[in-house]
N, C-alpha and C positions, 0 to 999 in steps of 0.2 A: 563374341567374346566370351570366355568362362565366367559363370557365375561363382563369386566367391562361397565355398560351402565350408569353410573353416570355422563358421560358428554353426553351422547345422546341428550339431550335437546337442540336444534338450537339455538345457542344466536345471543343477536339483535348487531345492528352496534353500534362499540364504538363511544362515545361522541368524540369529537373532542379535547376536553379538557383533558378527559382522557390519550388519546392517546400524546397529545401535551406533559403530565407531563412525559410519559414515556418516549419520544424522548429526552426531556431535561436530565433527568437521565441517557441514557443511555451515553449521550456524556462526562458524570464525572464519569461512570465507567466502561466504554469501554478498558481497559487495556488488554494485552496476545494475541495483534496481532490479523489478522484476524479469527482465527479458535474460540480464546475466544470469540470474539464480535458476530461472527455467533451464537453459542453457546447460548449467552445470550440473543441474539433476540430469539431463536428457543424456548427456555425454556418459555418464556413469552408470547409472540405471540400464539407461536402452543400449548404448554403444560399447560400453566396457564389461558390464558384468551381466547383461541379457537378462535381468530380472522379468523385466516387464517389456511388452513389444511395442512398436512404436505408435500402431493405431491405439492399443489400451492406453498409453502415454496421455494420445490427446484427445481420446474419449474424456479422461480423468482430467485434463487441460480446460476442456470446452466447459465443461461443468463449472470447474471452479472459475472461470472467466463469468458467468452468468449471476455469481454469488457476490453479495457485496461482502468486502474484506479484501484483505492480501492475497491475490491469487497465488502468488510462488508460497505461501506459508500454507495455505488451503491443499495445494498439490502435494507439498511435502505430506502433509498429513494424511491425506488419500492413498498416495502411494505406500505409505509406511502402513497404513490400513489394510491395505492390499497384501502386503507381506506377509503381515503377523498380527492380522486382528485390532483392537482396540489398544492394546498395551504398545503396538507398532505404530499405530496412529498419535497416540498421545507422546510417545518419545519423538517422534518424528516432529510435530508441529509444536512441541513446547521447546526441545534444542535448537529450531530454528528462530527461535526467538528469544532465547535466554541469555546468550551472551550479549546480545545487542542490549537486553534491560539494564545488565550491570556497567557495562562500557557506558552506556547515555546516562545513567545515574551517577557516576565518576565524574561525567563532564557534565554534567547539570550542576553538582556542586560547584565544580572549578570555576564555572560559569558565574553563578551569584558570589562566589567568594571574592575570584578576582576580576569579575569583568569590567569593575570601574576604573580598574589600575590602567595607565594611558596607553601602555603598550599591548593590553591584550585586548583592549579596547579597537586600537588600530588594527590588530588581527581581525577582528568581526567588521572592521569598516571595510576590508579587503574582499572578505568573506560575501557580504550582503548582496552586492553587484553580480558575484559570479554564480549566486544562486537563482536570481531575476534569471540569466542566461542558460541556466540549467531547467527553468521552468519552461522557456522560451523553448530550448527544445524539444521538450517533450511534450508540448502544443503540437508542435510542428511535427513531430513523430506518430503521435496518436492521430492528428489529423489526415496524416496521409495513409494513415489504415483504415480510417473510419467515414469519410466524407469521398461516398463513393457517388454521389448522385444529387440533383437539385434538393432533394428531399433533405438530404443529410447536411448540407449546407443550408438550408433554410431552418432546420430545426438548432442548428449549431450557434445559428444567430440569433433565433427566439430566447433561445437559453441564456445566451449572454446577456441580452437587453432586459429578460427577467430577473436576471442576478444583482445586476451592475445599476440598472436605474431603479428598477422597482424591489430591489432588496427580498426576492421572491425565495425562502428557504428552499435548499438545495433538494430537500425530501420532496417538496412539492412539486418541484422541475422533474425529478426522476419519476414521479407517479403519474403527474400529466404526460409524460413523453410514453410511458408505457400502457397507456390508456390509448393514446393518440395511434401508436404502432397498433392498438387490438382495433382500433375503429377501422384504419384504413386496410388493416388485414379482411376485417369482415365485410367492407364496401367495393374492396377492389382485391378482388383475391387474388389474381393475375398478375398483380401489379408487381412484385418481387420474386416472379418464378422468372429462372436463368436454367439456361443448360448445365445441365450436372456434368461438369469434367469427370472424366473418366473416373468411375465409381471408387473408391478408398485406395487406390494405388499401394496396396498392401503387398509385397513382395512375398517373402516367406517366412510365417508365423511359427514354425515349428520349432526353430532354435531359439526360444524363449521360457523361462520358467511359468510366466503368465501371458497370455494372449487374448484375443478379442473371442476365443470359445471358451476360454477357461471358468472354470465355477468353483468355489471354493466355500467351506461352510457361512464363512463370512458375509459373503454377496449374495447368500439365500435371502428372499423377504419374509419379514414377520414383525406383524403390527405388533406385537406382545414388545418385540425387542424397543421397536421405535419409540413407543409409549413410555417403556422403562427409562430409555436413556434419555427421553424430552424431560421426565418426571426429574430423574438426578439433575440435568441440565439447570433446571427451575430451581432446586433446594439448592444450589452452587450460587446461583446467582443471587437467591436473598439471605445466605448467611452472612455476608460481610454487612448487608444492611442491618443484621441482628447484633452485632459485634459491634457496628459505629453507635446503634442506641444505647448499647449497655455500658458502652466504654467511653463515650465523648460529651460533652454537653454542647458541641455544636455540631449534632445531629443534622442539621438542616444544610449545611455545606457538605457533608459527606453524601446525605442524598441526592442533592442537585447534582453534585461531580457524578456519581454513579449512572444516574438517570440519565445525563447529557450524554456522558460516553458508551453507554447501553444504544441510544440512540443514534448515534455516529457512527457505532459500528454497523449497525444494520442497514444505512445508506452508502456506506463507503463500496456504490458502484463506479468501475474507473480508477480504481488506484487512491494514493493518499493528497495526488494533486487536485485529484477531484473534490475531494471532501473537506481539504484545508479552508477554503473560502467559507463554508459553513462554521465549519469549529471556529475560525478567526472571526466572523458575524456574529456569532454567540458569545464566546469569550474575553474576545477584546471587547468588542462595541458596547455588548449589553452585560455582561456579568464584571468586566475590569480586573479579570485574572492576571493577565499580561498586556503588555503595549504590543503595538504593531510590529517595531522592529525588534521585539525580545521574540516575538512569532518567527521573524525571518531569522534570528540567531538560532533558533530552533531546529528551524529547516537545515542549514548549514549544519548542525549537530548532527543531525539524523542521516544526512547525506555522509556522512565521515564513517558511520557506524556500519558493521556489515548487518544482515536482517532486513527485515520490511519497512520501507520509508514511513509505513503508517506508525511506526514507533515515535515520531515526532509528538502526536497525539500526548506519550508518555512525558515529554515535556512539559506541554502544556499543565498536565496534571501536577508535576512537578511544581511548576512555579504557581499555579492556583494554592497548592498546600502551603508554600513557601511564605507566599504573601499572606495568604489569611491567618497564619499564624506568627505574622510579625517577625520574618526572616528566619523562622525552625529548618535547619537542614533535616532532623527526622521527621516533620509533618509534610516537607517536600517531598521525601523518599517513599514516604506510607502514598500520597500522594499520586506519583508515579507509579508505584506498583497496584494499586487499586485501579488506577486508568489501564494499566496493561492487563489486568485481570479482564475486566469490563471488556476492552475493544479485544482480545482474542477467543473469551469464553463462546461467543456467537461463531466460530469459526469452527471450533472443535462439533458443535451441535450441530453445524449444517451437514459437516461430513460424516459424522459417526452416526447421523441419524439419516440425512440424506443419501448417500451414498449408497447403500443398499437398495435403494429404489431408482437411481439411475443405472445401477449395473443392470437393471432389466429392461431398460429401453436403450434404443437406438438413437443418433443424433435428428434433433427435432427442428425441421427446417423453419415452422412456425415461430420457434423460441430464438432460432439466430437471427430471424428478422427484427423480431422485438429487442433484442442485444444490441443490431447492430443500430437501433436509430434512438437507443439507451446511450449509445458509447458515443453517435453524434453529438446529443445533447451535453454530454462530460467535455467535447471540446469546447463549448461556447463557456462552461464553468473553470475549465483550466486557462481560458483567456481572460477572463475577469481575474483569475487568480494572478496570471502574467502582469495584468493591468495594475492590480493592487499591492501587487509586492512592488513592481516599478517605481510606482509612483511614490511609497512609502518611502523608498531609498533615493531614490534621484531628487526629490523635494521634502525640506524639513516641515514638520509639523506646525510652525508658527506662521511661515509667510511662503504658501509655494509660489506663489508669483515672482518673487523675489530672489528667493533662497535656494537656487538650483546646485544640487552638489555635482560640479562639472567632472571631479574623479569618478564618481560613481558612476555618473552618465556612460563616462568613457570607459570605462572600465565593463559595462555591461557588453558594450559592443566590442571591444578586445576578445573578452570572454567566449562571445558568442562566436566570433570568426577561428578563434582558437580550437574550438571543440568543434564546432559543425563543418568549417572548411578545413582545417588540418589535421582534425580526427585524436587531440590529445585528451588522453585518459581524465574522467571525470575527476577520480582521487588525485590524481599529479597536479591539475589545475586548480582543486581548492587548496593546495600546498602553497603552489603558485601565488596563488591570489592573497591567502593571509599573511603571506611575506610581503608582497605587491601594499597591502594595506599598511604593514608597519613599514616600509620604506617611505611611503607617502607621507606616514605621521612623522618621522623622523625628519624629512625635507623640510616639511611646514615647521616644524618648533627651533630648525634653526634659522631659518628664513625668519621668524618672528621672535 
């Protein structure tokens, strides 16, 4: 069979305007979680435009998967940086998030303003069990990819036991898992070795603007550059603290919020589903910024917006500011924007500082092993999230033993079958679930 040579001509560098328009568009159409978002990027920048080669794309993706934070947003930042330097990375990363920030802000305002209206509340009664099913599907998907050996299953189980029964904070689980992986590598160096399948299966890299052999001014390594960008990131991190200190009487609240979401941003290995139990553990149980059911409502809102699911943290920030200031929408909005800033600032730092280092390296087998074991621990954490949300939705807070919500339990099962067995799209099913909650409310109202 003849190879397709239609793409062999070496494309030139895309104009900044062309790339800019793509990143803006991506911010509005990036539904479907990281897998869907990464798929859209690959289709456009590799298959259609041939801006970067497949091996270059995968190399960037592998690095982004090692980092805490939303890998799809960081991948967009990385590709933007490869194409147009710092301004390209900033535009790609910012516009990946910006549309969802304003959409989520609008939905949050509607939620707190009309959330207690019976029919609006009924919509969320349908959404909550659907969200539990979505998390369960995420658990299965992550588990199928991550649990490859008895060791992985053991780590996942221990991770679940640690967080569910002993309330061990998520960052400690990740750090312990990394230490365990390094220890096993040191004691049993041959344990993880496997036959290397046909080295990189790279077909023809000539027909791309950037490929595995490309070197640009931006990808060259410089300690001076890294130090300068790190200093700028630290200054940007400090500026809101100064503004809050000078302009608010409740500086303690804003300091707590900023510090907490900075810490959350640094431990979001495995995506939003992995970090949500930690966020819930602190913001619901300790700080009282919102309730468990409000956290699930926030996840439902996050699922319906484009952009990374970790934007759910911005909803938590909104509720924190809103409740702290006695129902102030303005303070809720400020809480959401502050949370977004501190959640995504580290993402830009990791790419704009770390990517030049990564460009000098090839894939590291040891790092891959550590990532594999960390991902196994994340499976246990996501299982905890599934149980945590499931119990909150199926049982009432007052009397869990006698107050089973049979509609919620049934709709979790229906939702799971619809999305897993019949492959109904997530956004479609969220709309169906909202209508099911409304229908159930109308039926119950007419009966009584």
